[in-house]
C-alpha positions in Angstrom: 116.7 60.6 78.7 116.3 64.6 77.7 117.9 67.5 79.4 116.8 70.1 81.1 118.3 73.2 81.7 119.5 73.1 85.9 120.5 77.6 85.8 116.9 78.1 85.2 115.6 80.2 87.9 112.7 79.0 89.7 111.0 79.6 92.8 111.6 77.1 96.1 108.4 76.1 98.1 110.2 75.4 101.3 112.3 78.3 101.0 111.6 82.1 102.9 108.9 84.6 100.9 110.7 87.6 99.7 108.8 90.9 102.1 107.0 91.8 99.1 105.7 88.7 97.5 102.1 87.6 98.1 100.7 85.1 97.9 97.9 84.8 96.4 97.5 87.0 92.3 97.1 91.0 93.6 95.4 93.6 91.1 95.0 97.4 90.4 91.3 98.4 91.9 90.3 101.2 93.1 88.1 101.3 96.1 87.2 103.4 99.3 87.6 100.9 103.4 87.0 101.7 107.0 89.9 101.1 108.8 89.8 100.6 112.9 93.2 101.0 114.3 93.7 101.6 118.8 96.0 104.9 118.8 97.9 106.8 121.6 98.2 106.4 125.5 95.6 105.4 127.0 94.3 103.7 123.5 91.6 104.9 121.8 89.7 103.6 119.0 89.6 105.4 115.7 87.8 105.0 112.9 88.5 106.6 109.5 89.1 105.8 104.9 91.3 104.5 102.9 91.8 104.3 99.4 92.9 100.8 98.1 95.8 100.8 95.6 95.5 97.2 95.2 94.8 94.4 96.0 94.3 90.2 96.4 92.4 87.6 98.8 95.8 87.6 101.0 96.0 91.7 101.8 95.7 95.5 100.1 97.6 98.8 99.8 96.2 101.7 100.6 96.7 105.1 101.1 95.8 106.4 104.6 95.9 109.4 107.7 96.0 107.1 110.2 99.7 106.8 112.1 99.2 103.1 111.5 102.9 100.9 113.5 103.9 97.3 111.5 103.0 94.4 113.0 99.8 96.6 114.1 96.4 94.4 114.7 93.2 96.8 112.8 90.8 95.9 111.6 89.4 96.6 107.9 86.1 97.0 106.4 85.6 96.2 102.6 81.8 97.9 101.4 80.4 95.8 98.3 77.8 97.3 97.1 78.7 99.8 95.0 79.7 96.4 92.2 77.6 94.5 90.0 79.4 91.3 91.6 77.4 91.9 95.0 73.4 89.9 95.2 74.5 87.1 97.4 77.5 89.3 99.9 77.6 91.1 102.6 77.2 95.2 102.2 80.2 95.1 104.1 83.4 92.5 104.3 84.5 93.2 107.5 88.1 91.2 109.6 91.3 91.4 110.8 94.2 92.3 109.4 97.8 93.0 109.9 99.7 95.8 109.4 103.0 94.6 107.1 105.0 97.5 105.1 104.8 101.3 105.9 105.7 104.4 103.1 105.4 107.6 104.1 103.5 109.9 101.7 102.7 113.6 101.6 99.8 115.6 103.9 100.2 113.4 106.5 99.1 110.3 104.7 101.2 107.2 104.9 100.8 104.1 101.9 100.5 100.7 104.1 101.0 97.2 102.8 98.1 94.5 105.6 97.8 91.4 105.5 94.1 90.2 106.4 94.1 87.6 109.3 92.0 84.2 108.1 88.3 85.5 108.3 88.7 86.9 105.3 91.3 85.6 104.3 90.1 82.1 104.3 86.1 83.5 103.2 85.2 81.5 100.2 82.3 85.1 99.6 84.7 87.5 99.8 87.3 85.6 97.7 84.6 85.6 95.0 84.2 89.3 95.4 87.9 89.7 95.3 87.5 87.7 92.0 84.1 89.1 91.0 86.2 92.6 90.9 89.5 91.2 89.3 87.4 90.3 86.4 84.6 93.6 86.2 88.3 95.2 85.6 89.2 93.0 83.3 85.9 94.0 81.2 86.0 97.8 81.6 90.0 97.7 80.5 89.2 96.0 77.8 85.7 98.5 77.6 88.9 101.3 77.3 90.5 100.2 74.6 
């Protein structure tokens, strides 16, 4: 009977995940997105840009000038036409997301972490797009070396 080390660190699938852990692999990729949020009293629909710094199938981390709150529901638009992997994809993926993390920055900007809703997170075309971006980034990284 072989022995194994019971003191080795491991991840228990039944324990709650840490707040900064994503369910899917994230990678650095800079892309401009559109954010639609309800702000003010009475609520007004505001549309503005954000610059993504890393993205996964389940969420993104980006910087924006929107005034967001944790738990706020937003609508995200991710354009696809700039990338060679988009021959079979819509011009833009649009779907709901929830703000899960905020970090103030300078010049009125804020870093925001969002979790995509099922419309994006469970969309096979969106997953294919993200995988294409990942492959494109790997190819560009190898080319620069």
